[in-house]
C-alpha positions as CSV (number, residue, x, y, z in Angstrom):
1,M,106.1,116.6,110.4
2,R,103.8,113.3,110.8
3,S,100.3,113.5,109.8
4,D,98.2,111.1,111.2
5,Y,96.7,110.7,107.6
6,A,98.3,108.6,104.7
7,T,99.4,111.6,102.3
8,P,99.8,110.0,98.5
9,G,103.2,110.1,99.7
10,D,103.0,107.2,101.7
11,F,100.9,105.1,99.6
12,A,103.5,105.8,96.9
13,K,106.3,104.9,99.5
14,W,104.0,101.4,100.3
15,R,103.9,100.8,96.6
16,S,107.1,100.9,96.2
17,H,108.8,98.6,98.9
18,A,105.1,96.0,98.8
19,E,106.8,95.4,95.5
20,T,110.1,94.8,96.5
21,L,109.1,92.0,99.7
22,D,108.1,88.7,99.4
23,T,105.0,86.7,100.3
24,Y,106.2,85.9,103.8
25,S,106.9,90.3,105.0
26,L,103.7,91.4,102.4
27,R,101.4,88.8,105.2
28,F,103.9,89.5,108.3
29,I,103.9,93.7,107.7
30,I,99.7,93.3,106.8
31,T,99.1,91.4,110.0
32,D,101.0,94.0,111.9
33,C,99.3,97.2,110.7
34,R,96.0,95.5,111.4
35,Q,96.5,95.1,114.6
36,A,98.3,98.4,115.5
37,A,95.2,99.8,114.1
38,A,93.1,97.2,116.2
39,N,95.0,98.5,118.9
40,L,93.9,102.2,118.3
41,R,90.9,101.6,118.3
42,Q,88.1,103.3,119.6
43,V,91.4,105.9,120.7
44,N,92.6,107.4,117.8
45,P,90.2,106.6,114.8
46,V,92.4,108.5,113.0
47,R,96.1,106.6,113.0
48,E,93.6,103.3,113.0
49,G,92.9,104.3,109.4
50,Y,96.1,105.4,108.7
51,Y,96.6,101.9,109.6
52,E,93.9,100.2,107.6
53,D,95.3,102.1,104.8
54,Q,98.4,101.1,104.9
55,A,97.3,97.5,105.3
56,F,95.0,97.3,102.6
57,T,98.3,98.9,99.9
58,Y,100.5,95.7,100.8
59,A,97.5,93.0,100.6
60,D,96.8,94.9,97.2
61,E,100.8,93.2,96.1
62,L,99.4,90.1,97.1
63,H,96.0,90.5,95.4
64,R,98.2,91.6,92.4
65,R,100.2,88.2,92.9
66,K,97.4,86.3,93.2
67,L,99.1,85.0,96.1
């Protein structure tokens, strides 16, 4: 059963995955997540937040690398 909320397990999975990606892939995923969040705005704000959390987690990896 999928939760509309991001769980601690989701964050751990995203952080682990982000560490394996190159810059291009990170930027692609961030853009994709932000677009998904925008598409859910006013439709499902909880799921919108899920994708925003995912985008932030991948963006945090870019920031960690100082790129």
